[in-house]
C-alpha positions as CSV (number, residue, x, y, z in Angstrom):
1,M,100.5,25.4,51.6
2,G,100.7,24.0,48.1
3,A,99.2,20.6,49.2
4,K,96.2,22.4,50.7
5,A,95.6,24.3,47.5
6,D,95.7,21.1,45.5
7,I,93.1,19.5,47.8
8,I,90.8,22.6,47.3
9,Y,91.1,22.4,43.5
10,V,90.3,18.7,43.6
11,I,87.2,19.3,45.7
12,L,86.1,22.1,43.4
13,G,86.6,19.9,40.4
14,V,84.4,17.1,42.0
15,V,81.7,19.7,42.8
16,V,81.8,21.0,39.3
17,V,81.5,17.4,37.9
18,I,78.6,16.7,40.3
19,L,76.8,19.9,39.2
20,L,77.3,19.0,35.5
21,A,75.9,15.6,36.1
22,L,73.0,16.5,38.3
23,V,72.0,20.0,37.1
24,I,73.4,21.1,33.9
25,K,73.0,17.9,31.9
26,P,69.3,17.3,32.9
27,I,68.4,20.9,32.1
28,A,70.1,20.6,28.7
29,M,68.1,17.5,28.0
30,G,64.8,19.0,29.2
31,E,64.6,17.0,32.4
32,M,64.1,18.0,36.0
33,P,67.5,18.3,37.8
34,R,68.1,15.7,40.5
35,L,69.5,17.7,43.4
36,P,71.3,15.8,46.1
37,W,69.6,18.0,48.7
38,G,66.1,19.2,49.4
39,E,62.8,17.6,48.3
40,E,62.9,15.5,45.3
41,A,60.6,16.3,42.3
42,G,57.4,14.2,42.4
43,P,57.0,11.4,39.8
44,T,55.2,12.0,36.5
45,V,51.8,10.2,36.6
46,T,50.9,8.6,33.3
47,P,47.3,7.1,33.2
48,A,47.1,3.6,32.1
49,W,44.0,4.2,29.9
50,V,42.4,7.4,28.6
51,P,38.7,6.9,27.6
52,T,37.8,8.2,24.1
53,I,34.6,10.2,24.1
54,P,32.9,10.1,20.7
55,P,31.7,13.5,19.3
56,A,28.1,14.4,20.1
57,T,25.8,13.7,17.2
58,A,22.2,14.5,16.7
59,P,19.8,11.6,16.8
60,P,18.7,10.5,13.4
61,A,15.5,12.1,12.2
62,P,12.6,9.7,11.6
63,A,11.9,8.8,8.0
64,P,9.1,11.0,6.6
65,T,5.7,9.3,6.1
66,T,4.1,9.6,2.7
67,A,0.5,9.5,2.0
68,P,-0.8,6.5,0.1
69,P,-1.2,7.0,-3.6
70,W,-4.6,8.0,-4.8
71,N,-6.5,5.0,-6.4
72,G,-8.2,7.1,-9.1
73,T,-11.7,6.4,-7.8
74,P,-13.9,9.6,-7.9
75,Q,-16.4,10.2,-5.1
76,K,-20.1,9.4,-5.8
77,I,-22.6,12.2,-6.0
78,G,-24.9,11.8,-3.1
79,F,-26.6,14.0,-0.4
80,V,-24.6,14.7,2.7
81,D,-25.1,16.5,6.0
82,P,-24.1,20.1,5.3
83,S,-22.9,20.5,8.9
84,T,-20.4,17.7,8.8
85,Y,-20.0,17.3,5.0
86,Q,-19.0,13.7,5.2
87,I,-18.5,12.5,1.6
88,P,-19.4,8.9,0.8
89,S,-17.1,6.5,-1.0
90,G,-16.9,7.0,-4.8
91,E,-17.6,5.1,-7.9
92,S,-15.2,4.1,-10.7
93,R,-14.0,7.0,-12.8
94,V,-14.9,7.0,-16.5
95,N,-12.0,6.7,-18.8
96,M,-11.4,10.0,-20.6
97,T,-9.4,11.0,-23.6
98,A,-8.3,14.3,-25.0
99,L,-10.7,16.2,-27.2
100,P,-9.9,15.9,-31.0
101,V,-8.6,19.1,-32.5
102,N,-11.0,19.0,-35.5
103,R,-14.6,18.2,-34.7
104,S,-16.7,17.6,-37.9
105,A,-19.8,16.3,-36.2
106,P,-21.9,18.3,-33.6
107,T,-21.3,17.5,-30.0
108,R,-23.3,14.7,-28.5
109,W,-23.8,14.9,-24.7
110,V,-23.4,11.8,-22.6
111,T,-24.5,11.6,-19.0
112,Y,-21.5,11.4,-16.7
113,A,-23.3,11.5,-13.3
114,T,-26.7,12.0,-11.9
115,I,-28.4,13.6,-8.8
116,D,-31.7,12.3,-7.7
117,G,-33.8,13.6,-4.9
118,Y,-37.1,15.0,-3.5
119,W,-36.1,17.6,-1.0
120,S,-33.5,20.2,-0.3
121,G,-30.0,19.1,0.3
122,T,-26.3,19.4,-0.3
123,T,-24.4,16.8,-2.5
124,G,-21.0,15.4,-2.2
125,I,-18.2,16.5,-4.4
126,V,-17.9,15.4,-8.1
127,R,-14.9,16.1,-10.3
128,I,-15.5,17.2,-13.8
129,P,-12.8,15.5,-16.0
130,C,-13.1,17.8,-19.1
131,P,-13.0,21.5,-19.9
132,I,-16.7,21.8,-20.8
133,W,-19.9,20.2,-19.3
134,R,-23.5,20.9,-18.8
135,L,-26.2,20.4,-16.2
136,D,-29.5,19.1,-17.5
137,Y,-32.4,19.8,-15.1
138,S,-35.3,19.2,-17.4
139,D,-36.6,16.3,-15.4
140,I,-38.3,18.0,-12.5
141,A,-41.8,17.0,-11.4
142,T,-44.2,19.1,-9.4
143,S,-47.9,18.8,-8.7
144,N,-48.3,22.4,-7.5
145,Y,-47.3,24.9,-10.3
146,E,-48.5,28.0,-8.4
147,I,-45.9,27.9,-5.6
148,S,-43.3,25.5,-6.8
149,L,-39.6,26.5,-6.6
150,F,-36.4,24.8,-7.5
151,N,-33.0,26.4,-6.8
152,C,-29.6,24.8,-7.6
153,Q,-26.3,26.5,-6.5
154,V,-23.3,25.1,-8.3
155,M,-20.4,25.6,-5.8
156,D,-16.6,25.5,-6.3
157,A,-15.3,22.9,-3.9
158,A,-11.9,24.5,-3.7
159,D,-13.4,27.9,-2.8
160,P,-16.7,27.8,-0.8
161,N,-17.2,31.5,-1.3
162,R,-17.4,31.1,-5.1
163,F,-20.8,30.5,-6.6
164,V,-20.1,29.1,-10.0
165,R,-23.7,29.5,-11.1
166,I,-27.2,29.7,-9.5
167,I,-30.1,28.1,-11.4
168,T,-33.6,29.1,-10.2
169,L,-37.0,27.9,-11.5
170,D,-40.1,29.6,-9.9
171,F,-43.8,29.1,-10.5
172,R,-43.7,31.1,-13.8
173,D,-41.1,28.8,-15.3
174,F,-43.1,25.7,-14.3
175,L,-46.3,27.2,-15.7
176,A,-44.6,28.2,-19.0
177,A,-43.2,24.7,-19.5
178,K,-46.2,22.7,-18.3
179,D,-47.0,19.8,-20.6
180,K,-44.1,20.9,-22.9
181,P,-41.3,18.3,-22.5
182,D,-39.5,19.4,-25.6
183,L,-39.3,23.0,-24.4
184,R,-37.9,21.8,-21.1
185,K,-35.2,19.7,-22.8
186,E,-34.2,22.7,-24.9
187,Q,-34.2,25.4,-22.3
188,W,-33.7,23.7,-18.9
189,V,-30.0,23.1,-19.5
190,S,-27.0,25.1,-18.5
191,T,-23.5,24.8,-20.1
192,F,-20.3,25.4,-18.2
193,Y,-17.2,26.4,-20.1
194,E,-14.8,25.3,-17.3
195,G,-13.8,22.0,-15.9
196,Y,-11.0,19.8,-14.6
197,H,-12.3,20.9,-11.2
198,D,-14.3,19.8,-8.2
199,Y,-17.9,20.9,-7.6
200,Y,-20.8,20.3,-5.3
201,F,-24.4,21.3,-5.5
202,V,-26.7,23.0,-2.9
203,I,-30.4,22.3,-3.8
204,N,-33.4,24.1,-2.4
205,A,-36.8,22.6,-3.4
206,R,-40.3,23.7,-2.5
207,C,-43.4,21.7,-3.6
208,I,-41.2,19.5,-5.8
209,D,-42.3,15.9,-6.2
210,S,-38.9,14.7,-7.5
211,Y,-35.9,15.8,-9.6
212,H,-33.4,14.0,-11.7
213,L,-30.4,16.1,-12.6
214,K,-27.9,14.9,-15.2
215,I,-24.2,16.1,-15.4
216,Q,-23.2,15.6,-19.0
217,V,-19.9,15.7,-20.9
218,P,-19.2,15.7,-24.6
219,E,-19.0,12.2,-26.1
220,E,-15.6,13.0,-27.6
221,Y,-14.1,12.8,-24.0
222,L,-15.3,9.3,-23.2
223,G,-12.6,6.6,-23.6
224,V,-14.8,4.2,-25.5
């Protein structure tokens, strides 16, 4: 009886050792226990290469395009089609300087631009490069003083609804200044106390042989 009990204890001891080796130890080490019976645990698959996906980024924005720098050439005053208003290429800008603070001599007007024509029309845009200027319209020729009419509308190029000034000469003005060139030079001028701005002119002529308009600026502003 004693020998049988010893064999049982030996077998139990072997079983305990086996359990410690196959179950308890792997569990303590964080591994799957390897059981001597049943289905074995499947192998752990480790991929040989894991692709690295770069983070999504927005495509680079195209570089902004900049307008070419202005070459400083003003546009020439000429007649254009009012329906399309295509402005012709300009002429060289006159060099201008700041007006002196103290002016001892009277202002002398110098012609900055001219408008020549015979009939009604709309001019291109002209920029006035000083804060004061005047329009001399004393050189208008007509052969019919009874029904002649000359009308010039000075328009703000930045605001087509703004009439800067409207100049009108009817038959009474032509009759009163007939054969009086000095009277025309004295009275047929209009001074504008604004500038550094763009303007164009709408002209309506009836029974007018020709007209020669002069846009004049003070001599003090000329860079000479």
